[in-house]
C-alpha positions as CSV (number, residue, x, y, z in Angstrom):
1,M,-20.7,6.8,46.8
2,G,-24.0,8.3,45.2
3,I,-25.1,8.2,41.7
4,L,-24.4,11.7,41.4
5,D,-21.4,13.1,43.0
6,I,-18.9,16.0,43.0
7,L,-15.2,14.5,42.6
8,K,-12.2,16.5,43.7
9,K,-9.0,15.7,42.1
10,K,-7.2,13.1,43.4
11,I,-3.6,11.7,43.0
12,A,-3.7,9.0,40.1
13,S,-3.4,5.6,41.4
14,T,-1.4,2.8,39.8
15,F,-2.9,1.3,36.7
16,P,-4.8,-1.0,36.7
17,E,-6.5,-0.6,40.0
18,N,-9.5,-2.9,39.3
19,E,-10.5,-6.1,37.5
20,L,-11.9,-4.2,34.4
21,E,-8.7,-2.2,34.1
22,K,-6.8,-5.4,34.1
23,G,-9.0,-6.8,31.5
24,L,-8.7,-3.7,29.2
25,M,-4.8,-4.1,29.4
26,R,-5.1,-7.8,28.4
27,A,-7.5,-7.1,25.7
28,A,-5.0,-4.6,24.2
29,S,-2.7,-7.5,23.3
30,E,-4.6,-10.7,23.6
31,I,-7.6,-11.4,21.4
32,P,-9.0,-14.1,23.6
33,A,-9.0,-11.8,26.6
34,Q,-11.2,-9.5,24.7
35,K,-14.4,-11.6,25.6
36,E,-13.6,-11.2,29.2
37,F,-13.1,-7.5,28.9
38,Y,-16.5,-7.0,27.2
39,Q,-18.3,-8.9,29.8
40,K,-16.7,-7.0,32.6
41,L,-17.4,-3.6,30.5
42,L,-21.1,-4.6,30.5
43,W,-21.4,-5.6,34.2
44,N,-19.0,-3.1,36.1
45,Q,-19.6,0.2,37.2
46,L,-18.4,3.1,34.7
47,F,-18.0,6.7,35.4
48,V,-19.5,9.2,33.2
49,L,-19.1,13.1,33.6
50,T,-22.5,15.0,33.8
51,D,-23.5,18.7,34.0
52,G,-24.0,18.5,37.7
53,H,-27.7,18.6,37.8
54,S,-30.0,15.4,38.1
55,D,-33.4,14.6,39.4
56,S,-32.3,11.1,40.6
57,E,-32.0,10.0,44.0
58,E,-28.8,9.1,45.8
59,G,-27.3,5.5,45.4
60,I,-26.2,3.4,42.6
61,H,-28.9,1.9,40.6
62,T,-30.5,1.9,37.1
63,L,-32.0,5.0,36.2
64,E,-35.9,5.2,36.1
65,K,-37.4,5.8,32.7
66,D,-38.0,9.6,33.0
67,T,-34.9,10.4,34.7
68,T,-33.0,13.4,33.1
69,V,-29.4,13.5,33.0
70,Q,-27.0,15.6,30.8
71,F,-23.8,13.6,29.9
72,V,-20.5,15.8,29.3
73,T,-19.7,15.2,25.4
74,F,-16.3,16.0,23.6
75,E,-16.3,18.4,20.6
76,E,-17.1,15.8,18.1
77,G,-20.0,14.4,20.2
78,Q,-18.2,11.4,22.0
79,I,-19.0,10.7,25.7
80,P,-16.2,10.3,27.7
81,I,-16.5,7.3,30.2
82,F,-14.0,6.0,32.9
83,T,-13.2,2.5,34.5
84,S,-12.6,4.4,37.8
85,T,-12.6,7.7,39.1
86,N,-8.9,8.1,39.2
87,R,-8.8,7.7,35.5
88,I,-10.8,10.9,35.2
89,F,-7.5,12.8,36.3
90,D,-4.9,11.0,34.4
91,K,-2.1,13.2,33.2
92,G,-3.6,16.1,34.9
93,I,-5.7,17.1,32.0
94,V,-8.9,17.5,34.2
95,K,-7.7,20.0,36.9
96,E,-11.0,21.0,38.5
97,E,-13.7,19.3,40.5
98,V,-16.3,17.6,38.3
99,A,-19.6,15.9,38.7
100,Y,-20.0,12.2,37.6
101,M,-22.4,9.5,37.7
102,S,-21.8,5.9,38.3
103,L,-23.8,3.3,36.1
104,K,-23.5,-0.3,35.2
105,G,-22.0,-0.7,31.8
106,Q,-25.1,-2.1,30.4
107,D,-27.4,0.4,31.8
108,L,-25.3,3.4,30.4
109,F,-24.9,1.9,26.9
110,G,-28.9,1.2,27.1
111,I,-29.7,4.8,27.9
112,A,-27.4,6.3,25.3
113,K,-27.9,4.0,22.3
114,G,-26.5,5.5,19.1
115,S,-23.7,7.3,20.9
116,T,-20.1,6.9,20.5
117,F,-18.0,6.5,23.8
118,I,-14.3,7.3,24.6
119,L,-13.3,4.9,27.5
120,N,-10.5,6.5,29.6
121,P,-9.6,9.3,27.1
122,Y,-6.8,10.7,29.1
123,S,-5.2,7.3,29.9
124,D,-2.4,5.3,28.1
125,Y,-5.0,2.5,28.0
126,G,-8.2,3.7,26.3
127,K,-10.5,2.6,23.6
128,E,-13.2,4.2,21.4
129,L,-16.6,2.4,21.3
130,L,-18.5,3.1,18.2
131,P,-22.3,2.6,18.0
132,E,-22.2,-0.8,15.9
133,E,-19.6,-2.2,18.6
134,I,-22.3,-1.1,21.4
135,E,-24.9,-2.8,19.6
136,N,-23.1,-5.9,19.0
137,L,-22.0,-6.0,22.6
138,L,-25.6,-5.6,24.0
139,N,-26.9,-8.3,21.6
140,G,-23.9,-10.6,22.1
141,T,-23.0,-10.8,18.5
142,I,-19.5,-9.3,19.6
143,Y,-18.5,-12.7,20.8
144,D,-18.9,-14.3,17.6
145,K,-16.8,-11.6,15.8
146,I,-14.0,-12.1,18.3
147,D,-14.0,-15.7,17.4
148,E,-13.7,-15.0,13.9
149,Q,-11.0,-12.6,14.3
150,E,-9.1,-15.2,16.4
151,I,-9.4,-17.8,13.5
152,E,-8.2,-15.3,11.2
153,N,-5.4,-14.2,13.2
154,K,-4.3,-17.9,13.6
155,K,-4.5,-18.4,9.8
156,H,-2.4,-15.4,9.2
157,Q,0.2,-16.7,12.0
158,E,0.3,-20.0,10.0
159,F,0.8,-18.1,6.7
160,N,3.5,-16.0,8.0
161,N,5.4,-19.3,9.4
162,I,4.9,-21.0,6.1
163,F,6.0,-18.1,4.0
164,E,9.1,-17.6,6.0
165,R,10.1,-21.3,5.7
166,A,9.5,-21.2,1.9
167,G,11.9,-18.2,1.8
168,N,14.6,-19.8,3.8
169,R,14.8,-22.8,1.6
170,Q,15.4,-20.6,-1.4
171,K,18.7,-18.8,0.2
172,G,21.5,-19.3,-2.0
173,L,19.7,-21.2,-4.5
174,I,17.7,-18.7,-6.6
175,F,20.3,-16.0,-6.9
176,L,22.9,-15.7,-9.8
177,D,26.8,-16.2,-9.1
178,G,27.7,-13.1,-11.2
179,Y,26.2,-13.9,-14.5
180,R,26.7,-17.7,-14.4
181,I,24.0,-19.8,-12.9
182,K,25.3,-22.4,-10.5
183,E,24.2,-26.0,-11.1
184,L,22.0,-27.5,-8.6
185,N,22.5,-30.8,-7.2
186,E,19.7,-33.2,-6.3
187,S,19.6,-32.3,-2.7
188,E,19.2,-28.5,-3.5
189,K,16.5,-29.5,-6.3
190,S,14.6,-31.2,-3.4
191,I,14.7,-28.1,-1.3
192,L,13.5,-25.9,-4.2
193,E,10.5,-28.3,-4.7
194,E,9.7,-28.0,-0.8
195,S,9.8,-24.3,-1.3
196,I,7.3,-24.5,-4.2
197,K,5.1,-26.6,-1.9
198,N,5.2,-24.2,0.7
199,F,4.3,-21.2,-1.5
200,K,1.4,-23.2,-2.8
201,K,0.1,-23.7,0.8
202,C,0.4,-19.8,1.2
203,L,-1.8,-19.4,-1.8
204,D,-4.3,-21.8,-0.5
205,I,-4.5,-19.6,2.7
206,V,-4.2,-15.9,0.8
207,P,-4.9,-16.8,-2.8
208,D,-4.1,-13.2,-4.0
209,H,-0.6,-13.2,-2.4
210,W,1.6,-12.1,-5.4
211,Q,4.8,-12.2,-3.4
212,S,4.2,-15.9,-3.0
213,M,3.6,-16.3,-6.7
214,M,6.6,-14.4,-7.6
215,L,9.0,-16.0,-5.4
216,M,7.6,-19.5,-6.4
217,A,8.3,-18.5,-10.1
218,K,11.9,-18.0,-8.9
219,S,12.1,-21.6,-7.7
220,L,10.5,-22.8,-10.9
221,Q,12.9,-20.7,-12.9
222,R,15.9,-22.4,-11.1
223,L,14.5,-25.8,-11.9
224,E,13.9,-25.0,-15.4
225,R,10.1,-25.2,-15.3
226,H,9.8,-22.2,-17.1
227,S,6.1,-22.6,-18.2
228,E,5.0,-22.7,-14.8
229,A,7.2,-19.9,-13.6
230,L,5.8,-17.7,-16.5
231,E,2.0,-18.7,-15.3
232,Q,2.8,-17.6,-11.8
233,L,4.2,-14.2,-12.7
234,E,1.5,-13.5,-15.3
235,T,-1.1,-13.9,-12.6
236,A,1.0,-11.8,-10.1
237,L,1.0,-9.1,-12.7
238,K,-2.7,-9.0,-12.6
239,I,-2.8,-8.6,-9.0
240,E,0.1,-6.2,-8.4
241,L,0.0,-3.3,-10.8
242,E,3.3,-1.3,-10.0
243,N,6.0,-3.5,-9.2
244,H,8.5,-3.8,-11.9
245,S,10.4,-6.8,-11.2
246,I,7.4,-9.3,-11.9
247,A,7.2,-7.9,-15.4
248,M,11.2,-8.2,-15.9
249,E,11.0,-11.7,-14.6
250,A,8.1,-12.6,-17.0
251,S,10.0,-11.2,-19.9
252,L,12.9,-13.4,-19.0
253,E,10.7,-16.4,-18.7
254,A,9.2,-15.8,-22.0
255,M,12.5,-15.7,-23.6
256,H,13.4,-19.0,-22.1
257,L,10.3,-20.1,-23.8
258,K,11.3,-18.5,-27.0
259,D,8.1,-16.5,-27.1
260,L,9.2,-13.0,-28.5
261,D,5.9,-11.4,-28.4
262,K,5.4,-12.2,-24.6
263,A,9.1,-11.2,-23.9
264,L,8.6,-7.7,-25.6
265,H,5.3,-7.1,-24.1
266,Y,6.7,-7.8,-20.5
267,S,10.0,-5.9,-21.0
268,E,7.9,-3.0,-22.1
269,E,5.5,-3.5,-19.1
270,S,8.4,-3.2,-16.7
271,L,9.4,0.0,-18.2
272,K,6.0,1.4,-17.9
273,R,6.1,0.6,-14.2
274,K,9.6,2.1,-13.8
275,P,10.4,4.2,-16.8
276,N,14.0,5.5,-16.1
277,N,15.5,2.3,-14.9
278,F,18.6,2.0,-17.1
279,A,18.9,-1.9,-16.5
280,L,15.2,-2.4,-17.6
281,I,15.8,-0.3,-20.8
282,G,18.9,-2.2,-21.5
283,N,16.9,-5.5,-21.2
284,H,14.2,-4.0,-23.6
285,A,16.7,-3.0,-26.0
286,M,18.2,-6.7,-26.2
287,N,14.9,-8.1,-26.5
288,L,14.1,-5.8,-29.6
289,L,17.6,-6.6,-31.3
290,V,16.5,-10.5,-30.9
291,A,13.3,-9.7,-32.3
292,E,15.0,-7.9,-35.5
293,K,13.8,-4.4,-34.5
294,D,17.3,-3.0,-34.8
295,L,16.7,0.7,-35.1
296,E,14.3,0.8,-32.1
297,A,16.8,-1.1,-30.4
298,K,19.4,1.3,-31.1
299,E,17.2,4.2,-29.8
300,T,16.4,2.4,-26.7
301,I,19.9,1.6,-25.6
302,D,20.8,5.2,-26.5
303,K,18.3,6.2,-23.7
304,A,19.8,3.8,-21.3
305,I,23.2,5.0,-21.8
306,K,22.3,8.5,-21.5
307,I,20.8,7.9,-18.0
308,Q,23.8,5.8,-16.9
309,P,26.9,6.3,-19.4
310,N,29.3,4.1,-17.4
311,D,27.1,0.9,-17.1
312,S,29.2,-1.8,-18.6
313,V,26.3,-4.1,-19.5
314,N,24.5,-1.6,-21.6
315,R,27.7,-0.7,-23.3
316,N,28.2,-4.2,-24.3
317,I,24.6,-4.2,-25.5
318,E,25.2,-1.0,-27.5
319,S,28.3,-2.7,-29.0
320,L,26.3,-5.8,-30.0
321,I,23.6,-3.7,-31.7
322,M,25.9,-1.5,-33.8
323,D,27.8,-4.8,-34.9
324,V,24.5,-6.5,-36.0
325,I,23.6,-3.6,-37.7
326,S,26.8,-3.2,-39.4
327,G,27.0,-6.9,-40.1
328,K,30.1,-7.5,-38.2
329,R,28.2,-10.1,-35.9
330,Q,25.3,-12.3,-36.1
331,R,22.2,-11.6,-34.6
332,P,22.0,-13.0,-31.0
333,M,19.4,-16.0,-30.4
334,F,17.2,-16.3,-27.5
335,E,19.9,-18.4,-25.5
336,D,22.0,-15.5,-25.9
337,A,19.7,-12.8,-24.5
338,I,19.2,-15.0,-21.5
339,K,22.9,-15.4,-20.3
């Protein structure tokens, strides 16, 4: 086969049909296989479409310095290249005979430096090769980057395993049984302690993982370690700026610690994050009542009931607020607000 040939349409052979294509398939799903693929990409013959004119001689070899060849490019400037001649005709997109050139990958990338290539653009297994990637391939640094990526992936897999294990240990232990919290036995306490250790390991790996902070706070909450729980939630709030549940839990922990200023701040923050949630509005109204801000509490619970008139919890809060204002009942204490 010559360096410049006219290729007529063939019936596509089964993919993969050579070692380079096998390497491409493996590299798509296995990071360790990427090194082998890039090595084969450099040293194997690649096929590039041309305009059909060349002053080079027949035979597969490195182009001389003054050889002139015009590569076919796509509309956005990428150069299509192929791992075999049959890949040119995949899916029947190319229907006519075409001119092509066969070059070793290293030679092709060397004479078209700065170009973006599309490998097998008509196939199920293809790849865009950006100029930076080509440069890293030619100077060998791409292999270091693959090693770094593999280390990072292993770290993420370890993280996922630990996070899943921690979550499984919390099952059935951090949720409420109606409105009454079940007492924990010693074995259950130990399980929650292990979940806390796991979440800490997660944060060692991914320090800004707010989900680990929030779930750790739930374990700490059940173990009545409220200061530690609030600390985790406050850190999570600085990282995740939209989740309303973090602010709601922080408000609850502040009430456990009898810190009204923080309780009000965080129940108000939860409403900023989800303004029309009737449950959050009711929670804020209860905090306002404990803080002796009765009129504001009444206005707030009215808003919640307007949104959801049939909610029994908010109806009870409404009744309590009215009774406190009229003097029929004593003002609820911190302990009443967190029941």
